[in-house]
DRENDO-1510 file (C-alpha; in Angstrom, 1 decimal, always signed):
<recs>
REC; n; res; u; v; w
REC; 1; MET; +7.9; +10.7; +5.0 .
REC; 2; SER; +10.9; +8.4; +6.4 .
REC; 3; GLU; +13.8; +7.9; +4.8 .
REC; 4; TRP; +14.1; +4.5; +2.7 .
REC; 5; ILE; +14.8; +1.3; +4.4 .
REC; 6; ASP; +16.8; -1.8; +3.4 .
REC; 7; PHE; +13.9; -4.5; +2.8 .
REC; 8; GLU; +16.1; -6.9; +4.8 .
REC; 9; ARG; +14.7; -5.0; +7.8 .
REC; 10; TRP; +11.2; -5.6; +6.7 .
REC; 11; PRO; +10.4; -7.6; +10.1 .
REC; 12; ASP; +11.6; -4.6; +12.2 .
REC; 13; CYS; +8.3; -2.6; +10.8 .
REC; 14; LYS; +6.4; -3.9; +14.0 .
REC; 15; ARG; +8.3; -1.8; +15.8 .
REC; 16; MET; +7.4; +1.5; +13.2 .
REC; 17; GLU; +3.7; +0.8; +13.3 .
REC; 18; ARG; +1.6; +4.0; +14.3 .
REC; 19; PRO; -1.9; +4.9; +13.7 .
REC; 20; GLY; -2.6; +6.4; +10.4 .
REC; 21; ILE; +0.9; +5.2; +9.1 .
REC; 22; VAL; +1.5; +2.2; +6.5 .
REC; 23; PHE; +4.2; +1.5; +4.5 .
REC; 24; GLU; +5.7; +1.8; +1.2 .
REC; 25; VAL; +7.3; -1.0; -0.5 .
REC; 26; THR; +9.3; -0.7; -3.7 .
REC; 27; ASN; +11.4; -3.1; -6.1 .
REC; 28; GLY; +12.4; -0.1; -8.1 .
REC; 29; ASP; +9.6; -0.3; -10.7 .
REC; 30; GLN; +6.6; -1.2; -8.3 .
REC; 31; THR; +5.0; +0.0; -5.2 .
REC; 32; LEU; +2.8; -1.3; -2.7 .
REC; 33; LEU; +1.2; +0.5; +0.1 .
REC; 34; THR; +0.3; -1.9; +3.0 .
REC; 35; GLY; +0.3; -2.6; +6.7 .
REC; 36; CYS; +3.3; -4.5; +8.7 .
REC; 37; VAL; +2.9; -8.2; +7.4 .
REC; 38; VAL; +5.7; -10.3; +7.9 .
REC; 39; PRO; +6.2; -12.3; +6.0 .
REC; 40; LEU; +5.2; -9.8; +3.3 .
REC; 41; PRO; +2.7; -11.2; +0.5 .
REC; 42; LEU; +3.6; -9.7; -2.6 .
REC; 43; PRO; +1.0; -9.3; -5.5 .
REC; 44; SER; +1.2; -11.7; -8.3 .
REC; 45; ASP; +2.4; -9.4; -10.7 .
REC; 46; TRP; +5.6; -8.4; -9.2 .
REC; 47; VAL; +8.5; -9.9; -11.0 .
REC; 48; ALA; +11.0; -8.4; -8.8 .
REC; 49; HIS; +11.7; -8.8; -4.8 .
REC; 50; PRO; +11.1; -5.6; -2.8 .
REC; 51; LEU; +14.2; -3.7; -2.1 .
REC; 52; HIS; +13.4; -0.8; +0.0 .
REC; 53; PHE; +10.2; +0.3; +2.1 .
REC; 54; ARG; +9.1; +3.3; +4.6 .
REC; 55; ALA; +6.6; +4.6; +6.8 .
REC; 56; VAL; +4.4; +7.1; +5.0 .
REC; 57; PRO; +1.0; +8.8; +6.1 .
REC; 58; GLN; -2.1; +6.5; +5.3 .
REC; 59; PRO; -3.8; +7.8; +2.4 .
REC; 60; ARG; -7.4; +9.4; +3.0 .
REC; 61; PRO; -9.9; +7.3; +1.4 .
REC; 62; ARG; -11.5; +8.6; -1.5 .
REC; 63; HIS; -15.2; +8.7; -1.9 .
REC; 64; SER; -16.5; +7.8; -5.4 .
REC; 65; SER; -19.6; +9.5; -7.2 .
REC; 66; PRO; -22.8; +8.5; -6.4 .
REC; 67; LEU; -24.1; +5.8; -8.7 .
REC; 68; PRO; -26.7; +7.4; -11.4 .
REC; 69; LYS; -30.2; +6.7; -11.0 .
REC; 70; PRO; -31.7; +4.0; -13.2 .
REC; 71; ALA; -32.9; +4.9; -16.5 .
REC; 72; GLY; -36.6; +4.8; -17.2 .
REC; 73; PRO; -38.7; +2.0; -18.9 .
REC; 74; GLN; -37.2; +1.5; -22.5 .
REC; 75; GLN; -39.9; +1.6; -24.9 .
</recs>
């Protein structure tokens, strides 16, 4: 993981883009993983503006459990 960078430098994320890398953005209370999108659209539940960001490895996809088979006819 890289060091935290002041969010004022968010437009510089374009130079940091690499395959397998995403950006962790934080406002101190909340965290968002995102690609480099300028300007960054924030989730509607964020009440504070972002303070810092850093490049992190993209999380591996998690596979969900298979759906259970349908139940037989109800009698």
